N, C-alpha and C positions, 0 to 999 in steps of 0.2 A: 724622264719617261722616253723611250726609244722612238726616233724617227720613223715615217710610215715603210712598209715593206718595198723592198728593188728586186730590182736581181741580181745576179753576183757581179756586175762589172760599176755597181755602186752601191754597196752595200751601205747600209746607215749609220752612223755615229750616234751615240748614246748622246743624246742633248737636252737635258735638264730644263729649260724654257720654252722647248719647243711643244706646243698646243694643241695644232691640229695638224690633220692627216687628210691629203684630198684625193686618196685610192696608191692606187701602185705605181702609177706614172709621176708620181712627184718627186720632185729634184731636192733632197734637205742638204743642204750647205750644214761643212763643219761650223761649230757655234762656239763661242765662248762661254763657260759658265755665267759669268758675269758682265755680259755682252753691253750692257748699255752702261757699266762704271769703267771696265778697260776702255772700249773707245772714248767716255769721256777723256780720263788720264792721258791717252794719247794726244788729244787735242789740244791740251794744258799744260800738254809736256813741249810739244810745236809753238804753241802760242808764247811760253814761256821763254824756246832759246831763241827763235826771234825778236821778241823782245831783247833780248840778254845780247845780240848781236849788233843791236841798233843800237845800243844806250850804252855798250862798257867801252870805251876810249880804248885807238891801235886795235881795237880787233879785227876792225877789216881791214886795215893795214897790212897787220901778221896775214891775215887768211890770201891775202891780194899777193902776198911772196911766196905761197903755195903753187900756182896759176901762173904767175912771173918764170918759176925756177921750171916746170913742166914746156911750158913754150917755147923756152931758150933750147932745149932739148927736144925736140922735134923731127920725127926720124919719117922716113916716105911713108912706111907700112902701118906704122901707129897713125900716123895721118889718115892714112887711108881707110882703115878701120874706123876709126874717132866719126869721120866726115858720113861714114856710112851707117854709123848707128843714129849721128845727128838725122838723116835722113828717114830710114826707117821705127824707126821709134817717135819722133815727129808727127803732130795731128792728123796729117793728111794720111800720110803711108799706114801709121799705127791704127787709125780706124778702116781702114780695108781689111789691116788683116785681121782684126776684131771681125769684121763683115762675113770675112768667108768662113771665118770657125764657125759663127753662128747660122750663117747659113747653109752650109754644110750640115748643120746639128737639126736643121729643121727640115730641109726638103729629105738630104739624106739618109739620116738617122729617126727620121721623122719624130722628132721630140723636139715642140716648141718650148716647154717648160725650160728646159736646161739649155739650148740655143738663148732664151732672153735672160735665164741668171748668166751664162758665160761672158755675154755683151754687157751687163749690168755691172759683175765684178771687176774684169778687164778696164771698164772707164769708167770707174769708180773711185782712181790713183786720179787722173787728172782731171774729174768736178772738183775731191777734195785740193788740189792745189792752185787752180785757178782760186779757190774761197780765201784760201791762206795767201796767196799773192798779192790779193786784194785787202785783206785784213794788217799785211805785214807791211808792204808796200817798202822791199829794198831794191834799192838799188844798183842794175849789173855791175860787174867788174868795169872796169874805163879798159875797152880794146885799146886805144892811145900809151897806157902801159904796160900792155905785152909787148913781150919782140917778135912776136909770131901771129896775130889775133889771125886764126883760121874761118870762124863766125862772127864778124862783129853783130851786138847785138846791143841796144842799150833801152832800159827802162826802167819802170821801180817795178818786175814782175821776176826778181832773182830769185825769193826764197816763196816755199822750197823749188827746188826743179821738177817740171811738167814732163820730161823727156825719163827720168828717176822713179817717178810716183807711178807713171803708168807700168814701167817696165818691172815693178813691185807689185801690183795690182795684176798685172798680165800672166808673172809666175804666181800668184796664186790662184787665178782661174785656170792656168793647166792643168796644177797638182790638184783644183777640184775635181778635175774631170779625171785624171790618171787616179786618184782614188781609188782603193779598195783594188786595183787589178799592179798585176807585175811590174808596170810600168810606174809607180808613186813614188819610189827612192828617186829614180831615174830624172821623174819630173821635178822634184824637189830640189836636187842636187841641182839641175841643169836652170833649173828659174834664181834659185839662188846667185850661181854661178853669173847668171845673166843679169840681175838687178847692179852687180858688182862691176860687171863691166861696163855699164852704160853709167854708171857714178864717174868712176874712173875718166870716162870721156867727157863728159860736161865738163872735168878739170882740166885735163888736156886739151879739149875745145877755146877752152876760156871762157866761157858764157856764165859759170857759175862758180862759187865761194866754197867750200871745203863743209860748213855748218849747212850750206844752200841742201846739198846732197845727202847727207843726214839725216835733214829734218824731213825728208821724202821720205824713206821708210818709214820714220815714224807716222807721217799724213796718210800714207797712203795704206799702211795697217790699219790705222783708224777708221779711214773708209770703209775698207774689207771688215773689219769686225762689225762695224753698225750694220754696214748691208746684211750682213750675214743675220744677223739676229733678230732686224725687219723684214727680213725673206722670209722664213722661220714663220715669224710669227701670224705674217698678213697674205703671203700669197699663196698659202693651200686654200685659203676662205675665198680668194678672187677666183681661183683657178676651178674650185668646186661649181662657182655660178657659169662657167662656161661649159662650151659645149667639148667633150671629150676627144674627142678622135685627134681632132688637128693636134693635141697637145700630148697624147699618150708616144712613147716609145716605142719604136716596132721592131721591137724584143727580136731583132734578126740574129744569127750566130757570126 
């Protein structure tokens, strides 16, 4: 079944599991055909990878060699980029960026539904990463074993990376905004590149292992897949019960 009709800037996708429509102002998100199964499999893959790196002898030591190799070859320009990413995609600044975009969508574009959806998708990576961190509880790389620790961090919250999970979810959220426009392909490419650069930076800084950042792509993707399915199934029913005016897009040219 197709999603509800929207304007040309947000043309709906064909979503077989979408059940309800909330009028022309509702923003339907792209949804996997079997979103619940896909999401569950992605979560299972994250857990399996987390348990493997905890149980396989020598795995952490081998991965530490990657961090040590990068630490030995730090350069001023790359260090500036990595440390900038460390701040930009951290919780404080990251939430501010998401908030700015969401407020713009709400107050300028007058589309509260899209603002809420964007914020939920963008932050879903963080939520997923925090849940898996508690479950796996992997120790971060020991900064004492690095040649040039740039942002020494310790604790059992290494797996997966919150920075990378946020970058992946943000890439999805920005692509969803651009979807159906001439910017969709550029947004997809830029989002993928952004996530990869953030993943590199976490290894360069020395606060995560390679499998931590790899698992972040799976964890964030799982969160987005599950969230889009839940959004398309339940959000229209909620919106239908609320006053329409504050939630509808402005349809400005």
